[in-house]
C-alpha positions in Angstrom: -37.6 55.8 43.0 -41.3 56.6 42.6 -43.5 56.5 45.6 -46.9 54.9 44.8 -48.5 56.2 48.1 -51.3 58.7 47.6 -50.4 62.3 48.0 -52.0 64.0 51.1 -52.9 67.6 51.3 -51.0 68.9 54.4 -54.1 70.7 55.6 -56.3 67.6 55.6 -54.2 65.7 58.1 -54.1 68.5 60.7 -56.8 68.7 63.3 -58.7 71.9 63.6 -57.9 74.1 66.6 -61.1 73.0 68.2 -60.3 69.3 67.7 -56.8 69.9 69.0 -58.1 71.6 72.2 -60.6 68.8 72.7 -57.9 66.1 72.2 -55.6 67.9 74.7 -58.5 68.1 77.2 -59.2 64.4 76.9 -55.6 63.4 77.2 -55.1 65.6 80.3 -58.2 64.1 81.9 -56.9 60.6 81.2 -53.5 61.5 82.7 -55.2 62.9 85.9 -57.3 59.7 86.2 -54.1 57.6 85.8 -52.5 59.6 88.6 -55.7 59.0 90.8 -55.6 55.3 89.9 -52.0 55.1 91.0 -52.8 56.9 94.3 -55.7 54.5 95.0 -53.5 51.5 94.3 -50.9 52.8 96.8 -53.7 53.3 99.3 -55.0 49.8 98.8 -51.5 48.3 99.1 -51.2 50.1 102.5 -54.6 48.8 103.7 -53.7 45.3 102.7 -50.4 45.6 104.5 -52.2 46.9 107.6 -54.7 43.9 107.4 -51.8 41.5 107.0 -50.1 43.1 110.0 -53.2 42.4 112.0 -53.2 38.7 111.0 -55.7 38.7 108.1 -55.0 36.6 105.0 -54.6 39.1 102.2 -55.3 36.4 99.5 -58.6 35.6 101.2 -59.5 39.3 101.6 -59.0 39.8 97.8 -61.3 36.8 97.2 -63.9 38.3 99.5 -63.8 41.6 97.6 -64.2 39.7 94.3 -67.1 37.7 95.6 -68.9 40.7 97.1 -68.8 42.4 93.6 -70.7 39.5 92.2 -74.5 39.2 92.1 -75.6 36.9 95.0 -77.6 34.5 92.7 -74.6 34.3 90.3 -72.2 33.6 93.2 -74.5 30.9 94.6 -74.8 29.3 91.1 -71.1 29.2 90.7 -70.7 27.7 94.2 -73.2 25.0 93.4 -71.4 24.1 90.2 -68.1 24.0 92.1 -69.6 21.7 94.7 -71.0 19.4 92.0 -67.6 19.2 90.2 -65.7 18.6 93.4 -68.2 15.9 94.4 -67.9 14.3 91.1 -64.1 14.1 91.5 -64.5 12.7 95.0 -62.9 15.8 96.6 -65.7 16.5 99.0 
């Protein structure tokens, strides 16, 4: 059976030693960042558990964090639109 795929020179599909070293460096950095990310997630879980133990509502804490990340003007605009929609539905 004849293969119609183009023939590749073995040397052309191998990275240079410099490129291989750079790739290894990038992958290792990403792996360390993944480890750091996991450690931060564990720390956050512990802080949320602590807050819950002190009677705070974790769901609301997460919402507060999300809102504090937003630009104040953007947050106010979204709140005004939410109020408008709820008012139009007779909810408030």
